[in-house]
C-alpha positions in Angstrom: 0.7 -4.7 12.2 -1.4 -2.8 9.6 1.0 -1.3 7.0 0.1 1.2 4.3 2.4 1.3 1.3 1.9 4.4 -0.9 2.9 3.9 -4.6 2.4 0.1 -4.2 1.4 -1.0 -7.7 4.9 -1.6 -9.1 8.6 -1.3 -8.6 9.9 -0.6 -5.1 6.4 -0.2 -3.7 5.4 -3.7 -4.9 8.6 -5.1 -3.3 7.7 -3.4 0.0 4.2 -4.9 -0.2 5.6 -8.4 -0.8 8.2 -8.1 2.0 5.6 -6.9 4.6 3.2 -9.7 3.6 6.0 -12.3 3.9 6.6 -11.1 7.4 2.9 -11.7 8.3 1.6 -8.1 8.3 -1.7 -6.9 6.9 -1.0 -4.5 4.0 -3.0 -1.9 2.2 -1.5 -1.2 -1.3 -2.4 2.5 -2.1 -1.9 3.6 -5.7 -3.6 5.3 -8.5 -4.0 1.9 -10.2 -3.7 -0.7 -7.4 -5.0 -3.4 -9.7 -1.6 -3.3 -11.5 0.0 -5.0 -8.4 0.5 -8.6 -9.6 0.0 -10.2 -6.2 -2.8 -11.9 -4.4 -2.8 -12.5 -0.7 -5.4 -12.9 2.0 -3.8 -10.1 4.0 -3.7 -7.7 1.1 -6.1 -4.8 0.6 -6.0 -2.6 -2.5 -7.0 1.1 -2.3 -7.1 3.5 -5.2 -6.1 7.1 -4.6 -3.8 9.9 -5.5 -1.0 10.9 -3.1 -1.1 14.4 -4.5 -4.6 14.8 -2.9 -4.4 15.2 0.9 -7.9 13.9 1.5 -7.1 10.8 -0.4 -4.0 10.2 1.6 -5.7 11.0 4.9 -8.4 8.4 4.2 -5.7 5.8 3.4 -3.6 6.5 6.5 -6.5 6.0 9.0 -6.1 2.7 10.9 -2.5 2.0 9.9 0.3 1.7 12.4 3.1 2.0 9.8 2.5 4.2 6.7 5.3 3.7 4.2 5.7 6.0 1.2 7.5 4.9 -1.9 9.3 8.0 -3.0 11.4 6.5 -5.8 
C-alpha cells in the first residue's frame, strides 16, 4: 500500500513512518523539512510541502491509498 504521512519529520509522524515501513508499505514522508526524518529505507520517499497550503497537500495525496495526518 502507498501511505502518505503528513507531519512526518519527527515525533508521532516519524513513528508512523517507521511503523508503516516495518509492515512493508511504501511511504511518502510529507513535511516542511522532510530531511529531518532520521531514517533511510528503500520504500521511503520524502516530499517537502506545507499542509496549510491546499495545493501542496493535493499534490502529496495523489497516488496514495492511505493518507495519514499527524495532528499532534
